[in-house]
C-alpha positions as CSV (number, residue, x, y, z in Angstrom):
1,X,23.7,74.1,-1.7
2,X,20.4,71.8,-1.4
3,X,18.6,74.5,-3.9
4,X,21.4,74.2,-6.3
5,X,20.8,70.7,-6.3
6,X,17.6,70.9,-6.9
7,X,17.6,72.8,-9.6
8,X,20.3,70.6,-11.2
9,X,18.3,67.5,-10.6
10,X,15.0,69.3,-12.4
11,X,17.3,70.6,-15.2
12,X,18.0,66.8,-15.7
13,X,14.6,65.9,-15.4
14,X,13.5,68.5,-18.4
15,X,16.5,67.4,-20.7
16,X,15.6,63.6,-20.3
17,X,12.0,64.6,-20.9
18,X,12.9,66.8,-24.1
19,X,15.2,64.2,-25.7
20,X,12.3,61.4,-25.0
21,X,9.9,60.6,-28.1
22,X,6.3,59.2,-28.5
23,X,6.5,55.2,-28.1
24,X,3.3,54.3,-30.0
25,X,4.1,50.6,-28.8
26,X,3.8,51.6,-25.0
27,X,-0.1,51.4,-25.4
28,X,0.6,47.6,-24.8
29,X,0.6,48.8,-21.1
30,X,-2.8,49.2,-21.5
31,X,-3.7,46.3,-23.6
32,X,-1.7,43.7,-20.9
33,X,-4.6,44.7,-18.0
34,X,-7.8,44.8,-20.8
35,X,-7.0,41.6,-22.2
36,X,-6.2,39.9,-19.2
37,X,-9.1,41.2,-17.1
38,X,-11.4,40.7,-20.3
39,X,-10.2,37.0,-20.5
40,X,-10.1,35.7,-16.8
41,X,-12.7,38.1,-15.2
42,X,-14.9,37.9,-18.1
43,X,-14.8,33.7,-18.2
44,X,-15.4,34.0,-14.5
45,X,-18.0,36.0,-14.4
46,X,-19.7,33.7,-17.1
47,X,-19.0,30.3,-15.5
48,X,-21.9,28.6,-14.0
49,X,-19.5,27.4,-11.3
50,X,-17.2,28.8,-9.1
51,X,-13.7,29.0,-10.4
52,X,-11.8,26.5,-8.2
53,X,-9.6,27.7,-5.5
54,X,-6.0,26.5,-4.9
55,X,-6.4,23.1,-3.2
56,X,-9.9,22.3,-4.4
57,X,-10.8,18.7,-4.5
58,X,-9.7,17.1,-8.1
59,X,-13.2,16.4,-8.7
60,X,-14.6,20.2,-8.0
61,X,-11.4,21.0,-10.3
62,X,-12.8,18.4,-13.2
63,X,-16.3,19.5,-13.1
64,X,-15.4,23.4,-13.4
65,X,-13.4,22.8,-16.6
66,X,-15.5,19.9,-18.1
67,X,-18.6,22.2,-17.7
68,X,-17.0,25.4,-18.7
69,X,-14.7,24.5,-21.5
70,X,-15.0,27.1,-23.6
71,X,-14.8,30.0,-21.1
72,X,-11.8,28.3,-19.9
73,X,-10.5,28.8,-23.7
74,X,-11.8,32.4,-23.1
75,X,-9.8,32.9,-19.9
76,X,-6.4,31.5,-21.8
77,X,-7.1,33.7,-24.8
78,X,-7.2,36.5,-22.7
79,X,-4.0,35.4,-21.2
80,X,-2.0,35.1,-24.1
81,X,-3.6,38.5,-25.6
82,X,-2.2,40.0,-22.3
83,X,1.0,37.8,-22.8
84,X,2.1,39.3,-26.2
85,X,1.2,42.7,-24.9
86,X,3.5,42.5,-21.8
87,X,6.6,41.1,-24.1
88,X,6.0,44.8,-26.0
89,X,5.7,46.8,-22.9
90,X,8.5,45.3,-21.7
91,X,10.7,46.8,-24.6
92,X,9.1,50.5,-24.1
93,X,9.9,49.8,-20.2
94,X,13.5,49.1,-21.1
95,X,13.8,51.8,-23.5
96,X,12.7,54.5,-20.5
97,X,15.2,52.7,-18.4
98,X,18.3,53.5,-20.5
99,X,17.3,57.2,-20.2
100,X,16.9,57.2,-16.8
101,X,20.3,58.5,-15.5
102,X,22.5,57.0,-12.8
103,X,22.2,53.3,-12.6
104,X,20.2,53.0,-16.1
105,X,22.1,49.8,-17.1
106,X,20.8,48.2,-13.6
107,X,16.9,49.1,-14.0
108,X,17.2,47.9,-17.8
109,X,18.2,45.0,-16.8
110,X,15.5,44.1,-14.2
111,X,12.9,45.3,-16.5
112,X,14.1,42.9,-19.4
113,X,14.8,40.2,-16.7
114,X,11.5,41.0,-14.6
115,X,9.2,41.1,-18.2
116,X,10.8,37.5,-19.7
117,X,10.0,35.9,-16.5
118,X,6.6,37.6,-16.4
119,X,5.8,36.7,-19.7
120,X,6.8,33.2,-19.7
121,X,5.3,32.4,-16.5
122,X,1.9,33.9,-17.9
123,X,2.2,32.1,-21.1
124,X,2.6,29.0,-19.2
125,X,-0.5,29.7,-16.9
126,X,-2.2,30.1,-20.2
127,X,-1.4,26.9,-21.8
128,X,-2.4,24.8,-18.5
129,X,-5.4,26.4,-18.9
130,X,-5.9,25.6,-22.4
131,X,-5.1,22.2,-21.9
132,X,-7.9,21.8,-19.0
133,X,-10.0,22.9,-21.5
134,X,-9.8,19.6,-23.3
135,X,-9.5,16.2,-22.7
136,X,-6.6,16.6,-19.7
137,X,-9.3,18.6,-18.0
138,X,-11.6,15.4,-17.9
139,X,-9.4,13.3,-15.5
140,X,-9.3,14.2,-12.1
141,X,-5.6,13.5,-11.6
142,X,-4.5,15.5,-14.2
143,X,-7.1,18.5,-14.1
144,X,-5.7,18.8,-10.6
145,X,-2.0,18.8,-11.7
146,X,-2.5,21.2,-14.3
147,X,-4.9,23.6,-12.1
148,X,-1.7,23.5,-9.7
149,X,0.9,24.1,-12.0
150,X,-1.4,26.9,-13.7
151,X,-1.9,28.7,-10.5
152,X,1.6,28.7,-9.9
153,X,3.1,29.9,-12.7
154,X,0.4,33.0,-12.9
155,X,0.5,33.5,-9.7
156,X,3.5,33.8,-7.3
157,X,6.0,33.1,-10.0
158,X,4.4,35.5,-12.2
159,X,4.2,37.9,-9.4
160,X,7.7,37.8,-9.2
161,X,8.8,38.5,-12.6
162,X,5.9,41.5,-12.9
163,X,7.4,43.0,-9.3
164,X,10.7,43.2,-11.4
165,X,9.5,44.9,-14.0
166,X,7.1,47.1,-12.2
167,X,9.6,48.2,-10.2
168,X,11.9,49.5,-12.7
169,X,9.3,50.9,-14.3
170,X,8.5,53.2,-11.3
171,X,12.0,53.9,-10.5
172,X,12.6,54.9,-14.2
173,X,9.4,57.0,-14.7
174,X,10.2,58.5,-11.4
175,X,13.7,59.6,-12.5
176,X,12.6,60.9,-16.0
177,X,9.6,62.7,-14.8
178,X,6.9,60.5,-16.9
179,X,4.7,59.7,-13.3
180,X,3.8,61.8,-10.6
181,X,5.5,61.0,-7.4
182,X,2.4,59.2,-6.1
183,X,1.6,57.1,-8.8
184,X,5.3,55.7,-9.4
185,X,5.5,55.1,-5.0
186,X,2.2,53.0,-6.1
187,X,4.2,51.2,-8.4
188,X,7.4,50.6,-5.9
189,X,4.5,49.3,-2.9
190,X,2.9,47.1,-6.2
191,X,6.4,45.7,-7.1
192,X,7.3,44.7,-3.0
193,X,3.7,43.1,-3.3
194,X,4.6,41.0,-6.2
195,X,8.3,40.1,-5.3
196,X,6.6,38.9,-2.0
197,X,4.0,36.8,-3.3
198,X,5.9,33.8,-3.3
199,X,5.5,34.0,0.6
200,X,1.9,32.3,-0.4
201,X,4.2,28.4,-1.1
202,X,4.8,29.0,3.0
203,X,1.8,31.1,4.3
204,X,-1.6,30.5,2.2
205,X,-2.9,33.5,4.5
206,X,0.0,35.6,2.3
207,X,-2.1,34.9,-1.2
208,X,-3.7,38.5,-1.0
209,X,-0.2,39.8,-2.1
210,X,-0.9,38.3,-5.6
211,X,-3.9,40.1,-6.8
212,X,-2.4,43.2,-5.0
213,X,1.0,42.9,-6.6
214,X,-1.1,42.4,-10.1
215,X,-4.0,44.8,-10.6
216,X,-2.2,47.7,-9.1
217,X,1.0,47.0,-11.1
218,X,-1.5,46.8,-14.4
219,X,-2.8,50.1,-13.0
220,X,0.8,51.8,-13.6
221,X,1.5,50.2,-16.3
222,X,-1.8,51.3,-17.9
223,X,-0.9,54.9,-16.9
224,X,2.9,54.8,-18.1
225,X,1.7,53.3,-21.2
226,X,-1.0,55.9,-22.2
227,X,1.8,58.8,-21.5
228,X,4.6,57.1,-23.1
229,X,2.7,56.8,-26.5
230,X,0.8,60.0,-26.5
231,X,2.5,63.1,-28.6
232,X,4.6,65.2,-26.6
C-alpha cells in the first residue's frame, strides 16, 4: 500500500512538472538578492565609517550619514531595486503555489500576503535610508528616529513577510518537484528564522535571526528563480 501511494505521489509530481511552463519573470528571484547585496553590501564596504548598529548614539548616526550620503543613496537604490524584483518574484511564487496540489489556495495566500509585507517594509527601509542621506540625516534627533524606523522595517518586520513568502515557496516547490528536498528544507528553516525575527524587540541577542532568515531565503529564491525561468 505504501509503495502504491509513493507511485501515485510521484505521478502527481510529474504531472505538475509536465504542465508547467517557463516563467522568465522568475529570474527576479535572483535579482532580488543581487541588488540588495550589491547596494547595501557595497555601500557598507566602501564607507569610511562602520554602519551604525541599532542603539548607536544619535551623533554617530548623524556623522555616518552626513559623511557617507552618496553611499547611503547607493544602499537605498539597491533596496528599491530589490523591492521591485521581490514584488515580481512574488507573482511567480503565487503561480507556483497554485499548482502545488492540495492546500494550494492557502499557500498562494501566504505567498501574496508575505510578499506584500516584505516589499512594503523593504521599500520603507529604503525611503528612510534615502531621507537620511539628505537634510533629515543632518540632525541628531531626526537621524536617530529614521535609522530606528528603517531598521525595524527592513529587519524584523521584513523578516516576517519574507519568511511567509519563503515558507510558501519552499512547500510549493517541494510538492511540485521544483526543488531538491535539502534546498526546500533550507527554505523552511529560513522561513522559521524570518518569522521569529521580531523576537529581537524582546531580546537583542535574537538579532542573528534577521540575517540568517534573509540570506538563506535569498539563496533559495535565487535557485527557484533560475529553475522556474529556464526552458523545460
